[in-house]
N, C-alpha and C positions, 0 to 999 in steps of 0.2 A: 422402418428400421431405425433403431437408435444407435448411432455410431458413438463409440467411446474413444476419445483421443487421450493418450497417455502423455503427460507433460514431464514425467520424470520427477526428480527431487526438486522441491521448490522451497526457498527460504520462508520461514514463518516467524513473525514477531508476535509478542503478546497483543499488540494493537491491531494486527492485520496481516494479510498475506499479499505479497507482490507476485502477481501472475505473469508468466511469460507470454501474455496475449495482449494484442493491441486493440483498443476500442475503435470501432469503425463509425461510431456516432456519438454525439454529445448529449448528455442528459442523465436521467435517473435509470440506473441499471439495477437488476435484481440477481441475487446469488442464492441458490438453495442447495442444501446438502443434508445428509443425515449422519448421525453418529450413534451407533447401537440402537437404531430405530427411532431416535428423537430427531426431528427435523429442525434445521436452523435456516432462517430466512433473513437476509440482510439486503436493504436497499442502499445504494451508494451512487454518488455522482462520478461521471467519467467524462473526459474530453477526447474527442476523436483524435487519433494519432498518438495518444499516450498509452502506456501500459496500464493494465487494470490493477488497481490496488484496492482490495476488498477489506473493509474494516470489520472482519469477522474474528471471533474468538474460537480458534481451532486448537486441537491437541497436536503436540509434537510427535513425530515418528508414527504417523498414522496414514493409511491409504484412504483418501477421500475421493468419492465420485460426486460431481456437482454439475449443475446446469447454470447457465448465465442467460438472462433475458435482457434484450436491448430495450431502449426507451420506447420503441414502438411495440413492445411486448412479444416480439418474435424471438425464437430460440437462437442464440448466437451460433453461427455456422451450422445450424441444424444438428448439433452434436452435444454430447455430455463430455466432461473432462475428468481425468483422474490424475491425482498428484500424490506423491509421498512427501509429507511435510517434514522438514528438518529445521531445527532451531537456528535462529539468527541472533548472535550475541552482539552487544554493542562494541563497536570498534573493529569488527571483523567483516571483510568483504567476501561475499559468497557468489559462486556461479551456480545457477540452477536452470532447470529445464533440459530439454533434449533437442538435438538437431538444430533446425532454424529457430526453434522456440527457446532460446537461451537468454538469460539476463544476468547481469552482475548487479547484486543488490547488497546494501549494507544498512546498518542501523547505528545511529548516534543517539546518545542519551545523556541528559544532564539535569541537575536540579537548579532552578532559577534563583538568582539573587533578588532581593527586594528592589523593585524599580528597573530591573534589567529589561532592555529593549532590543538588544542585538545579540547575535551568536554567529561566530565565524568558525569554519572548519574547512581544511583543504579537500576533504572527501566530497564536499558539495560543489567544488569548482567544476563547471561544465557537466554536472549531472543532467541526465536526460529528463529526470522527473524526481520530485520529492513529495512526501506526504508528511505533514507536521501534526503531531498529537500533543495536546496539553491535558495532562491528567486523563489520558485515554480517549479524549474527544478530538476528532479530526477537525483541523482548521482549513479554511479555504484561503487561497491567495487572492488579495484584493485590497481595496481601500477602506472597507468598513472597520469599525472599532475592534471587532473580534477576528480580524483577518491579519495576514502578514504580507510582507514584500520580500522578494528574493533577488539577490544579485549573484547569478551563477558564475560570472566572470571572476568574482572575488570570494565566492563561497560564503556569502553573508546573508543571514536572515534578519529582517527588521520587523519586530512585532508592533502593530499599530497601537496596542495598549501595553502599558508596562506590566511586566510579569510580577507575580507575588512570590515572596521568598518561600522556597521549598517546593514549588510546583514542579512536577516531573514532566519534562519535555522529552519526547521521543521523535526522531526523524528517520523515516525510511527513505532511502534514495536508490535510484536505478541509474546505472551508467551504461 
């Protein structure tokens, strides 16, 4: 029997969707859904204890049914999920999900200045989780050149490489 769990309205950004679901294992997860008969498959990394942020390009105002596969290839919670996607606009904080599966999520967006290495915003202070996208590509937190550091006590991101003028930076956050 395939159980479908309805998560209600969930905020969606161009860069991905913040799901009101918590990863129970760390590693490469898989997301699969279909839109009018065309399947979409996305593999993404998640950390146990964090909400799942899937870098999938989905449509706004659509009912999606999808499956999530854990790093061990098992079906997450032995269930499929359903969401109604709603758009998330920069600078607006949304509450999405239903019941115990609710999240507060927001999106910040800016265009980089040449050589910029930091970005501060009060919305990032004590965020539970963030996902940073440069020109639509998700970055990882860490010490490598193409990664970033975050200070949630002060709401500051530090990019390990200087940004290039005009790069579109998007930040999804969960509180």
